[in-house]
C-alpha positions as CSV (number, residue, x, y, z in Angstrom):
1,X,19.1,48.8,86.1
2,X,20.6,49.2,82.7
3,X,22.0,46.0,81.2
4,X,25.5,47.5,80.7
5,X,25.8,48.2,84.4
6,X,24.4,44.9,85.5
7,X,27.0,42.6,84.0
8,X,30.6,42.7,85.3
9,X,32.3,41.3,82.2
10,X,32.2,42.7,78.7
11,X,31.0,40.0,76.3
12,X,33.0,41.7,73.5
13,X,36.1,39.6,74.0
14,X,36.0,36.3,72.1
15,X,36.8,34.1,75.1
16,X,34.3,35.8,77.3
17,X,31.7,35.8,74.5
18,X,32.1,32.0,74.0
19,X,31.7,31.4,77.8
20,X,28.6,33.6,77.9
21,X,27.1,32.0,74.8
22,X,27.7,28.5,76.3
23,X,26.1,29.5,79.5
24,X,23.1,31.0,77.6
25,X,22.8,27.8,75.5
26,X,22.8,25.6,78.7
27,X,20.1,27.8,80.2
28,X,18.0,27.5,77.1
29,X,18.4,23.7,77.0
30,X,17.3,23.5,80.6
31,X,14.3,25.7,80.0
32,X,13.2,23.3,77.2
33,X,13.4,20.4,79.6
34,X,11.5,22.4,82.3
35,X,8.8,23.2,79.7
36,X,8.5,19.5,78.8
37,X,8.3,18.5,82.4
38,X,5.7,21.1,83.1
39,X,3.6,19.9,80.2
40,X,3.9,16.3,81.5
41,X,2.5,17.3,84.9
42,X,4.8,15.1,87.0
43,X,5.7,17.2,90.0
44,X,8.9,15.3,90.7
45,X,10.1,15.8,87.1
46,X,9.1,19.5,87.3
47,X,11.1,19.9,90.6
48,X,14.1,18.2,89.0
49,X,13.9,20.3,85.8
50,X,13.4,23.5,87.8
51,X,16.5,22.8,89.9
52,X,18.6,22.2,86.8
53,X,17.2,25.4,85.3
54,X,17.9,27.5,88.4
55,X,21.4,26.1,88.6
56,X,22.1,27.1,85.0
57,X,20.8,30.6,85.7
58,X,22.7,31.0,88.9
59,X,26.0,29.8,87.3
60,X,25.8,32.5,84.7
61,X,24.8,35.2,87.2
62,X,27.6,34.2,89.5
63,X,30.1,34.4,86.6
64,X,29.0,37.5,84.8
65,X,26.8,39.7,87.0
66,X,28.1,42.6,89.2
67,X,27.7,42.1,92.9
């Protein structure tokens, strides 16, 4: 699927762009935490970090991706 058909909101408007960028930043921050947890090897910490990462991904998909 082409990227332009996958996302329901154009990120060209400044308000939408800021929301999209904030969501992307949140996802990146959660991935950094997940990476650190994975390197630490504590399964409970990995599960917690994975849950937060998945939540960040889902929130962006829910807001911007076509159904």
